[in-house]
C-alpha positions in Angstrom: 0.0 0.1 -0.1 1.2 3.1 -1.1 1.5 6.4 1.0 0.2 9.6 -0.4 2.9 12.3 -0.3 2.5 16.3 -1.0 4.5 18.0 -3.1 5.6 20.2 0.1 7.0 16.8 1.7 8.6 15.7 -1.7 10.2 19.5 -2.1 11.8 19.0 1.4 13.2 15.8 0.9 14.7 17.2 -2.2 16.0 20.4 -0.3 17.6 18.2 2.1 20.0 16.6 -0.8 23.1 18.0 -1.4 23.6 20.1 -4.7 25.8 17.3 -6.2 23.1 14.7 -5.6 22.2 12.0 -8.2 18.9 10.3 -9.1 20.6 7.2 -7.0 20.7 9.4 -4.4 17.1 10.7 -4.3 15.7 7.0 -4.8 17.7 6.1 -1.9 16.0 9.0 0.5 12.9 7.9 -1.1 13.4 3.9 -0.2 14.5 5.1 3.5 11.8 7.2 4.1 9.3 4.8 2.8 10.6 1.5 4.8 10.5 4.0 8.2 7.1 5.0 7.6 5.9 1.5 6.8 7.9 0.2 10.1 6.2 2.9 12.2 2.8 1.8 10.8 3.6 -1.5 11.4 4.4 -0.9 14.8 1.7 1.3 15.7 -1.0 -1.5 14.4 0.8 -4.0 16.5 2.4 -6.0 13.4 5.8 -6.3 15.4 7.7 -9.3 16.7 10.0 -9.5 19.9 13.8 -9.8 19.3 14.0 -13.3 20.8 11.9 -14.4 18.0 13.6 -13.0 15.4 16.9 -14.3 17.0 15.4 -17.8 17.4 14.1 -17.6 13.7 17.7 -16.6 12.2 19.5 -18.8 14.7 21.0 -16.1 16.4 22.4 -16.1 20.2 19.9 -14.6 22.6 
């Protein structure tokens, strides 16, 4: 599910980039922002797993 982004938000994101930023830099920033927003939505909705569960899933020590 995509989040609606206002032009103002897009401009703020672009304005944060250095003057020599590339398209790849912009795409990276968009990806990171989207991932953070999705994670926050999941957290608010209770769609999370405990650290112990993740460690067990991947065979990591607790």
